[in-house]
C-alpha positions as CSV (number, residue, x, y, z in Angstrom):
1,X,0.0,0.0,0.0
2,X,1.4,3.4,-1.0
3,X,1.5,6.1,1.6
4,X,0.1,9.5,0.7
5,X,2.6,11.7,2.7
6,X,5.8,12.9,1.3
7,X,7.7,11.7,4.3
8,X,6.6,8.1,3.7
9,X,7.5,8.3,0.0
10,X,11.0,9.6,0.8
11,X,11.8,7.3,3.7
12,X,10.4,4.0,2.4
13,X,9.7,4.1,-1.4
14,X,12.6,6.0,-2.8
15,X,15.3,3.6,-1.5
16,X,13.4,0.6,-2.9
17,X,12.9,2.5,-6.2
18,X,16.6,3.3,-6.5
19,X,17.6,-0.4,-5.9
20,X,14.9,-2.2,-7.9
21,X,14.3,0.2,-10.8
22,X,17.6,1.9,-11.3
23,X,19.7,-0.9,-9.9
24,X,22.0,1.5,-8.0
25,X,23.2,1.9,-4.5
26,X,23.6,4.9,-2.2
27,X,24.9,7.1,-5.0
28,X,21.7,6.7,-7.0
29,X,19.6,7.3,-3.9
30,X,21.5,10.5,-3.2
31,X,20.8,11.7,-6.7
32,X,17.1,10.9,-6.5
33,X,16.8,12.7,-3.2
34,X,18.8,15.7,-4.3
35,X,16.6,16.0,-7.4
36,X,13.6,16.6,-5.1
37,X,15.5,19.4,-3.4
38,X,16.6,21.0,-6.7
39,X,13.1,20.8,-8.1
40,X,11.7,22.5,-5.0
41,X,14.3,25.3,-5.2
42,X,13.7,25.9,-8.9
43,X,10.0,25.8,-8.5
44,X,10.2,28.4,-5.7
45,X,12.4,30.7,-7.7
46,X,10.2,30.5,-10.8
47,X,7.1,31.1,-8.8
48,X,8.6,34.1,-7.1
49,X,10.1,35.5,-10.2
50,X,7.0,35.8,-12.4
51,X,4.1,38.1,-12.1
52,X,3.4,41.2,-10.0
53,X,4.9,41.8,-6.6
54,X,1.6,40.9,-4.8
55,X,1.0,37.7,-6.7
56,X,4.7,36.8,-6.3
57,X,4.4,37.1,-2.6
58,X,1.2,35.0,-2.5
59,X,2.7,32.3,-4.6
60,X,5.9,32.1,-2.6
61,X,3.9,32.0,0.7
62,X,1.8,29.1,-0.7
63,X,5.0,27.2,-1.7
64,X,6.5,27.7,1.7
65,X,3.3,26.7,3.5
66,X,3.1,23.5,1.3
67,X,6.6,22.4,2.4
């Protein structure tokens, strides 16, 4: 059964996915987990960069609240 929270997916599913799908070890797991962080940072930057100042602030606060 798949868990719906991000904590469960990172702590239980990603290591299994790295080993069984990508057939890699700790290096591949590190790359998968760092991709999550890079995507979060890039998404935050893009959301804050576009639009008016008020909408930028609203979008950025929603992103921070979602984390």
